[in-house]
C-alpha positions as CSV (number, residue, x, y, z in Angstrom):
1,M,96.7,75.5,83.3
2,H,95.5,78.4,85.4
3,N,96.8,81.8,84.1
4,Q,98.5,83.7,86.9
5,N,96.8,87.0,88.0
6,V,99.0,89.4,89.9
7,V,98.2,92.9,91.3
8,I,101.1,95.3,91.6
9,A,100.2,98.1,94.0
10,L,102.5,101.1,93.7
11,T,102.6,104.5,95.4
12,T,102.3,107.0,92.6
13,R,102.5,107.4,88.8
14,D,104.5,110.5,89.3
15,N,107.8,108.9,90.1
16,D,110.4,107.5,87.7
17,Y,111.3,104.5,89.9
18,Q,107.6,103.5,90.2
19,A,107.2,104.0,86.4
20,E,110.2,101.7,85.8
21,Q,108.8,99.0,88.2
22,S,105.5,99.1,86.4
23,A,107.1,98.9,82.9
24,S,109.4,96.1,84.0
25,A,106.6,94.1,85.6
26,T,104.4,94.6,82.5
27,E,107.1,93.4,80.2
28,V,107.9,90.3,82.3
29,A,104.2,89.5,82.7
30,S,103.8,89.7,78.9
31,R,106.7,87.4,78.3
32,L,105.4,84.8,80.9
33,G,101.7,85.0,80.1
34,V,100.9,86.5,83.5
35,K,97.9,88.9,83.8
36,I,98.8,91.9,85.9
37,N,96.9,94.8,87.2
38,V,99.0,97.8,88.2
39,I,97.3,100.2,90.6
40,Y,98.5,103.4,92.1
41,A,97.6,104.9,95.5
42,D,98.4,108.5,94.6
43,N,100.6,108.7,97.7
44,N,97.6,108.1,99.9
45,A,97.9,105.2,102.4
46,V,94.1,105.1,103.1
47,N,93.4,104.9,99.4
48,Q,95.9,102.1,99.0
49,C,94.5,100.1,101.8
50,Q,90.9,100.6,100.4
51,Q,92.0,99.5,96.9
52,L,93.6,96.4,98.2
53,V,90.8,95.4,100.5
54,K,88.3,95.8,97.6
55,I,90.5,93.5,95.5
56,I,90.9,90.9,98.2
57,Q,87.1,90.8,98.9
58,D,86.2,90.5,95.2
59,R,86.0,86.7,94.9
60,A,85.3,86.8,91.1
61,Q,88.5,88.9,90.4
62,R,90.7,87.6,93.2
63,P,94.4,87.6,92.2
64,D,97.0,84.9,92.9
65,A,99.4,87.4,94.4
66,I,99.6,91.0,95.5
67,L,102.9,92.8,95.3
68,V,102.8,96.1,97.1
69,E,105.0,99.1,97.8
70,P,103.2,100.6,100.7
71,V,102.6,104.3,101.0
72,G,102.6,104.2,104.8
73,T,102.8,101.3,107.2
74,P,103.6,97.7,106.1
75,M,99.8,97.1,106.1
76,Y,99.6,94.1,108.5
77,Q,95.8,93.8,108.5
78,V,95.6,94.0,104.7
79,A,98.4,91.4,104.4
80,K,96.6,89.1,106.9
81,A,93.4,89.4,104.9
82,A,95.2,88.6,101.6
83,V,96.9,85.5,103.1
84,A,93.6,84.3,104.7
85,A,92.0,84.6,101.2
86,G,94.7,82.5,99.6
87,I,96.4,85.4,97.9
88,G,100.2,85.5,98.0
89,W,101.7,88.7,99.5
90,A,105.0,90.5,98.7
91,I,106.0,93.8,100.2
92,L,108.5,95.9,98.3
93,N,111.1,98.2,99.7
94,R,109.9,97.8,103.3
95,E,110.7,95.5,106.2
96,A,107.7,93.8,107.7
97,D,108.1,91.9,111.0
98,Y,104.8,90.0,110.4
99,I,106.1,87.9,107.5
100,P,107.1,84.8,109.5
101,E,103.7,84.8,111.2
102,L,101.8,85.0,107.9
103,R,103.9,82.4,106.3
104,Q,102.9,80.0,109.0
105,A,99.2,81.0,108.7
106,G,98.8,80.2,105.0
107,A,99.9,78.1,102.1
108,V,100.7,81.0,99.8
109,P,104.0,82.9,99.3
110,V,104.7,85.7,101.8
111,F,107.9,87.7,101.5
112,A,109.6,91.1,101.3
113,V,112.0,92.5,98.7
114,S,114.1,95.3,100.2
115,P,117.2,97.2,99.1
116,K,120.6,96.0,100.3
117,K,123.0,98.6,101.7
118,S,125.6,97.4,99.2
119,G,123.3,98.0,96.3
120,G,120.7,95.9,94.6
121,F,117.9,94.0,96.4
122,R,117.4,91.0,98.7
123,V,114.4,88.7,99.0
124,N,113.7,88.2,102.7
125,N,112.0,85.1,103.9
126,W,112.5,83.1,100.7
127,Q,110.1,80.2,100.4
128,P,111.5,77.6,98.0
129,S,108.4,75.5,98.3
130,L,106.1,78.4,97.3
131,P,108.1,80.5,94.9
132,K,105.5,81.6,92.3
133,A,105.3,85.2,93.3
134,T,108.9,85.2,94.2
135,F,109.9,84.3,90.7
136,F,107.6,86.9,89.2
137,I,108.9,89.8,91.3
138,S,112.5,88.7,91.0
139,K,112.2,88.8,87.2
140,A,110.2,92.1,87.3
141,L,112.9,93.7,89.4
142,Q,115.8,92.5,87.3
143,P,116.6,95.8,85.6
144,A,117.4,97.2,89.1
145,A,118.6,94.0,90.7
146,P,120.0,91.4,88.3
147,Q,121.4,89.3,91.1
148,I,117.9,88.2,92.1
149,S,116.8,85.1,90.2
150,A,114.8,81.9,90.5
151,P,114.5,79.0,88.0
152,R,111.7,79.1,85.5
153,E,110.2,75.9,86.8
154,C,109.5,77.8,90.1
155,F,106.7,79.7,88.4
156,R,103.8,77.5,88.7
157,P,100.1,78.0,89.7
158,N,99.0,77.6,93.3
159,P,97.1,74.2,93.3
160,A,94.5,75.6,95.7
161,R,93.6,78.3,93.1
162,S,93.3,75.9,90.1
163,R,89.8,74.7,91.1
């Protein structure tokens, strides 16, 4: 079975919320046997885009999914490149109007996780047929949002990546 490889792109190390997201994702990844790479943009949008483009273009190290909390814009071009490369894309704490378009363009998970006004989080554009990254992020965010969940059997490799 293909081991999952997920990149978590956060804004800065110097923020308690970002530190909690990283710690939670690391703990969940360890439990599930998922390899993660947490990267930080140092609150620099250009740096974050460059980091992600480099990761997307590196065929040898290409992840199964990228979960990003953008420093600036929702990064449409970077998201489009990730999906075209067969990499799942999740955007955290941000609305992104391009998600329906990218979901139609590829066979990988594309979704957003954003705060609800009533507290907690909601997963926008849920894809029950492609829930690998959805399950991972829902579990990684559970300390902050226990109402997000998905069944364990939803966490399975992308068949296109198991070559």
